[in-house]
C-alpha positions in Angstrom: -6.4 -22.1 -21.6 -8.3 -23.5 -18.1 -11.8 -22.5 -17.5 -11.6 -20.9 -14.2 -13.8 -21.4 -11.2 -15.5 -18.2 -8.8 -13.6 -21.0 -5.7 -10.0 -20.9 -8.0 -9.7 -17.0 -8.3 -10.9 -16.7 -4.7 -8.4 -18.5 -3.6 -5.8 -16.5 -4.3 -7.0 -13.6 -1.8 -6.4 -16.4 0.9 -3.5 -17.7 -0.1 -0.7 -17.0 2.2 3.0 -17.8 1.2 6.1 -17.4 2.9 8.1 -13.9 1.9 11.6 -13.3 2.6 12.0 -9.5 4.1 15.5 -9.7 4.3 15.4 -6.6 6.6 13.7 -9.0 9.5 16.3 -11.6 8.4 13.6 -14.2 7.5 10.3 -14.6 6.1 6.9 -14.0 7.3 3.6 -14.9 5.6 1.8 -12.3 3.8 -1.2 -12.6 1.6 -2.2 -10.7 -1.1 -5.3 -8.0 -0.4 -8.3 -7.9 -1.9 -9.6 -5.1 -4.2 -11.9 -3.6 -1.7 -8.5 -4.0 0.9 -6.6 -2.2 -1.5 -9.5 0.4 -1.6 -9.1 0.8 1.8 -5.6 1.5 2.0 -5.5 4.2 -0.8 -8.7 6.3 1.0 -6.2 6.2 4.2 -3.6 7.9 2.0 -5.9 10.2 0.1 -7.3 11.7 3.6 -3.8 12.7 4.0 -4.0 15.3 1.3 -6.9 17.4 2.2 -8.9 19.8 0.2 -6.7 20.4 -2.4 -6.4 23.8 -3.3 -4.8 25.4 -6.0 -5.6 29.3 -7.1 -4.4 31.2 -10.1 -5.9 34.6 -11.4 -4.9 34.6 -14.9 -2.2 33.3 -17.1 1.1 35.2 -15.9 0.3 35.5 -12.5 1.4 32.8 -9.7 -1.1 29.6 -9.1 -0.8 29.0 -5.0 -1.8 25.6 -3.7 -1.6 24.4 0.2 -0.7 21.1 1.7 -0.4 20.1 4.7 2.8 17.9 4.6 2.7 16.6 8.5 -1.0 15.1 7.5 0.2 13.8 4.2 2.8 12.1 6.0 0.9 10.8 8.7 -2.0 9.2 6.3 0.9 7.6 4.6 2.2 5.6 7.3 -1.2 4.8 8.4 -1.8 3.6 5.2 1.5 1.6 5.1 0.5 -0.2 8.5 -3.1 -1.1 7.6 -2.0 -3.1 5.1 0.8 -5.0 6.5 -2.1 -5.5 9.1 -4.5 -6.9 6.6 -2.0 -9.0 4.8 -0.1 -10.1 8.1 -3.0 -11.8 10.0 -3.3 -14.0 7.6 -4.0 -17.5 10.1 -0.4 -18.4 9.4 1.7 -16.8 11.6 0.8 -15.0 14.9 -1.7 -12.3 14.7 -0.4 -8.8 15.3 -1.8 -5.6 16.1 -1.4 -2.5 14.5 0.6 -0.9 17.6 2.9 -4.0 17.1 3.3 -3.0 13.7 4.2 0.8 14.2 7.0 -0.4 16.4 8.8 -1.8 13.7 12.0 0.5 12.3 10.8 2.1 9.4 13.1 0.0 6.7 11.0 -3.1 7.5 8.0 -1.2 7.4 9.2 0.1 4.0 9.9 -3.6 3.2 6.8 -5.3 4.2 4.6 -2.9 2.5 6.2 -3.5 -0.6 6.0 -7.1 -0.6 2.2 -6.9 0.4 1.6 -4.0 -3.0 3.9 -6.2 -5.5 1.8 -9.6 -4.1 -1.6 -7.7 -4.9 -0.8 -6.4 -7.9 -0.4 -2.6 -7.4 3.1 -2.7 -7.5 5.2 0.3 -9.8 6.9 -0.9 -12.5 9.5 1.4 -14.5 7.5 0.5 -17.6 4.9 2.4 -16.1 7.2 5.2 -14.6 8.4 5.6 -18.6 4.7 5.5 -19.9 3.8 8.3 -17.1 6.7 10.8 -18.1 5.5 10.4 -22.1 2.2 10.9 -21.6 
């Protein structure tokens, strides 16, 4: 196995690659997110959860939880826009604003986001789901 230098390892983050986006009818250059950028995206989405308040009075009583679904949906959408924005603005191709990204159709946003997560190593696989269900 080859010994990697720091420059070899860091090269992957600044290495945009053409990705076919069927919903757009062509290819766009996307680059993987760094771990710091990925954490930014996760933090944006997490803000939608707010303070999760679950109350249980006793073993045989009902539990209650409060969630703001509108806030959760808005945060999930904003995290997708941010991930795409970071990945698509990579020096190869046109520069995009978040406002321009927000004008795309939802299927295009979903496909772009899925590909950004995939090339960033953050894709959930069937094996991940199976392991989660077994735990």
